[in-house]
Short mmCIF file of the C-alpha atoms (twelve columns), coordinates in Angstrom:
data_MODEL
# 
_entry.id   MODEL 
# 
loop_
_atom_site.group_PDB 
_atom_site.id 
_atom_site.type_symbol 
_atom_site.label_atom_id 
_atom_site.label_alt_id 
_atom_site.label_comp_id 
_atom_site.label_asym_id 
_atom_site.label_seq_id 
_atom_site.Cartn_x 
_atom_site.Cartn_y 
_atom_site.Cartn_z 
_atom_site.pdbx_PDB_model_num 
ATOM 1  C CA . LEU A 1  -0.090  -0.184 0.187  1 
ATOM 2  C CA . ILE A 2  2.722   2.355  0.556  1 
ATOM 3  C CA . ASN A 3  5.473   2.929  -2.365 1 
ATOM 4  C CA . LYS A 4  8.852   4.417  -2.655 1 
ATOM 5  C CA . GLU A 5  7.695   7.229  -2.834 1 
ATOM 6  C CA . MET A 6  5.257   7.271  0.040  1 
ATOM 7  C CA . LYS A 7  8.308   6.084  2.213  1 
ATOM 8  C CA . LYS A 8  10.211  9.380  1.693  1 
ATOM 9  C CA . GLU A 9  7.521   11.451 3.126  1 
ATOM 10 C CA . ILE A 10 5.923   9.906  5.683  1 
ATOM 11 C CA . GLN A 11 7.109   9.503  9.073  1 
ATOM 12 C CA . PRO A 12 6.195   6.663  11.729 1 
ATOM 13 C CA . GLY A 13 3.446   8.329  14.127 1 
ATOM 14 C CA . THR A 14 0.290   9.183  13.496 1 
ATOM 15 C CA . PHE A 15 -1.165  10.598 9.567  1 
ATOM 16 C CA . GLU A 16 -4.212  11.399 8.337  1 
ATOM 17 C CA . VAL A 17 -5.555  8.891  5.974  1 
ATOM 18 C CA . HIS A 18 -8.452  9.632  3.487  1 
ATOM 19 C CA . ILE A 19 -10.451 6.517  2.986  1 
ATOM 20 C CA . LYS A 20 -13.511 6.683  0.249  1 
ATOM 21 C CA . VAL A 21 -16.194 4.552  1.333  1 
ATOM 22 C CA . SER A 22 -19.843 4.614  -0.277 1 
ATOM 23 C CA . ASP A 23 -23.466 4.532  1.295  1 
ATOM 24 C CA . ASN A 24 -26.429 4.725  -0.209 1 
ATOM 25 C CA . ASN A 25 -24.799 4.891  -3.626 1 
ATOM 26 C CA . GLN A 26 -22.994 8.112  -2.455 1 
ATOM 27 C CA . ALA A 27 -19.454 8.777  -2.130 1 
ATOM 28 C CA . GLU A 28 -18.112 9.872  0.915  1 
ATOM 29 C CA . PHE A 29 -14.538 10.419 2.649  1 
ATOM 30 C CA . ILE A 30 -13.932 10.316 6.225  1 
ATOM 31 C CA . THR A 31 -10.698 11.226 7.381  1 
ATOM 32 C CA . LYS A 32 -9.230  8.506  10.126 1 
ATOM 33 C CA . LYS A 33 -6.476  8.918  11.670 1 
ATOM 34 C CA . VAL A 34 -4.125  5.800  11.266 1 
ATOM 35 C CA . GLU A 35 -0.594  4.762  13.191 1 
ATOM 36 C CA . VAL A 36 2.622   4.445  10.968 1 
ATOM 37 C CA . LYS A 37 4.782   1.835  12.892 1 
ATOM 38 C CA . LYS A 38 8.263   1.262  11.536 1 
ATOM 39 C CA . SER A 39 7.267   -2.530 10.247 1 
ATOM 40 C CA . MET A 40 5.173   -1.082 8.061  1 
ATOM 41 C CA . LEU A 41 7.332   1.840  6.441  1 
# 
């Protein structure tokens, strides 16, 4: 999910990710805080 270019910018910690979800055929953007661990990088 994290490509090489994103690895350069994202540091371990908390950052915001936008997730597109469909509810009743309507797309909404929900901002969730995701904790990035060093193992993910």
